[in-house]
C-alpha positions, 0 to 999 in steps of 0.5 A: 502525454496524458493518462486518463484514470477512471474514478471507479479505479481510484476509488477501488484502489482506495478501498483496497488500501483501507482493506489492507490496513484493516486486515494487517493485524490479522496477517501479522498475528495469524500468518506471520506469528508476528507478536511472538517474534516481537516478544523476543526483542528488547523492550525498546525494539518491541515498541519500535517494531509496533510503532512501524507496524502502526505507521504502515497500517495508518499510511494504508488506511490514510492513502485509501481514505484520500483516494475515496474522498479526493478522487477528482483532486488527485487528478487535477494536475496541481503541485499538490496532486503531483507531490501526493500521488508521487509519494503514494506511488513511491510507497507502493512501488517500493512495497511491490519491489520489497515483495519481489526482492525479499519475501520469496525467501520466506515460507508463508504457512501452507494453508490454502487461505494464506496461499490464495491471500498472498496472491490476492494481497500481491495483486492489490499491491500491484494495483495500487502501484499502477494506479498511483503511478498512472496518476503521478504520470498524469499529474506530472505531464499536466503540471510540467508540460 
């Protein structure tokens, strides 16, 4: 079973991933008031929370850059393509699962911008999960079968 994924869709996904990395500080500050919450932690825990925030931002940016710069390589059905697309797919599928399982329990501020923004971001997360899962299946089917 081989799945064909258009380059433009991979690039669009990459642009979206970079967008999520760039918008991440705004969301943390304006939507979630994250910095005030983090200030209530002990100093070491503050640094840990900030570090994980940077990891998330860095991974989103890096995955987007890889998608834009190495579009063809992500489809070449090599061992590295299987591993990398599997990693990226697992990351985004995990993000979507977390969104569904945990985030509805929390209130996002009621401003229209934030409401529409949450729909937009969730749509992007699902897009990233689908595109990268499809790439993984494509690579896996060509590499192992």
